[in-house]
C-alpha positions as a Markdown table, in Angstrom:
| # | Residue | x | y | z |
|---|---|---|---|---|
| 1 | Met | 13.6 | -3.7 | 17.2 |
| 2 | Glu | 12.1 | -7.0 | 15.9 |
| 3 | Ala | 8.7 | -6.0 | 17.2 |
| 4 | Leu | 8.9 | -2.6 | 15.5 |
| 5 | Lys | 9.7 | -4.3 | 12.2 |
| 6 | Trp | 6.5 | -6.4 | 12.5 |
| 7 | Ile | 4.4 | -3.4 | 13.4 |
| 8 | Val | 5.7 | -1.4 | 10.4 |
| 9 | Thr | 5.2 | -4.4 | 8.1 |
| 10 | Ala | 1.6 | -5.0 | 9.4 |
| 11 | Trp | 0.8 | -1.3 | 9.1 |
| 12 | Asn | 2.1 | -1.1 | 5.5 |
| 13 | Val | 0.2 | -4.3 | 4.5 |
| 14 | Phe | -2.9 | -2.7 | 6.0 |
| 15 | Met | -2.3 | 0.5 | 4.1 |
| 16 | Val | -1.8 | -1.3 | 0.8 |
| 17 | Ile | -5.1 | -3.3 | 1.3 |
| 18 | Phe | -6.9 | -0.1 | 2.3 |
| 19 | Ile | -5.6 | 1.9 | -0.7 |
| 20 | Leu | -6.5 | -0.9 | -3.1 |
| 21 | Trp | -10.0 | -1.4 | -1.6 |
| 22 | Phe | -10.5 | 2.4 | -1.5 |
| 23 | Ser | -9.4 | 2.9 | -5.1 |
| 24 | Arg | -11.4 | -0.1 | -6.4 |
| 25 | Gly | -14.6 | 1.1 | -4.6 |
| 26 | Leu | -14.5 | 4.8 | -5.2 |
| 27 | Ile | -12.3 | 5.7 | -8.1 |
| 28 | Trp | -12.3 | 2.9 | -10.7 |
| 29 | Lys | -15.8 | 3.7 | -11.9 |
| 30 | Arg | -14.9 | 7.4 | -12.6 |
| 31 | Asn | -11.1 | 7.8 | -12.9 |
| 32 | Lys | -8.8 | 5.0 | -14.0 |
| 33 | Ala | -5.7 | 7.2 | -14.0 |
| 34 | Ala | -6.2 | 7.9 | -10.3 |
| 35 | Thr | -6.7 | 4.2 | -9.6 |
| 36 | Val | -3.4 | 3.4 | -11.4 |
| 37 | Gly | -1.8 | 6.1 | -9.2 |
| 38 | Phe | -3.1 | 4.4 | -6.1 |
| 39 | Gly | -1.7 | 1.1 | -7.4 |
| 40 | Val | 1.7 | 2.6 | -8.0 |
| 41 | Met | 1.6 | 4.0 | -4.4 |
| 42 | Ala | 0.7 | 0.6 | -3.1 |
| 43 | Ile | 3.7 | -0.9 | -4.9 |
| 44 | Met | 6.0 | 1.8 | -3.5 |
| 45 | Tyr | 4.8 | 0.8 | 0.1 |
| 46 | Ile | 5.8 | -2.8 | -0.7 |
| 47 | Leu | 9.2 | -1.7 | -2.0 |
| 48 | Ala | 9.7 | 0.4 | 1.1 |
| 49 | Leu | 9.6 | -2.8 | 3.2 |
| 50 | Ala | 12.7 | -4.1 | 1.6 |
| 51 | Pro | 15.3 | -2.0 | 3.5 |
| 52 | Ile | 13.5 | -2.8 | 6.8 |
| 53 | Trp | 13.8 | -6.5 | 6.3 |
| 54 | Arg | 17.4 | -6.4 | 5.0 |
């Protein structure tokens, strides 16, 4: 169970970094609203970690 927690955490951190990099690289130049949406999604990923670590 402890290992699973670390895997999920690592995956979520990777996803957040990927989403932020992706949105910065491809969307920011054209569509700021979509970039904000990606940012909110990244924050939601981080908040989703809270119940796992409780």
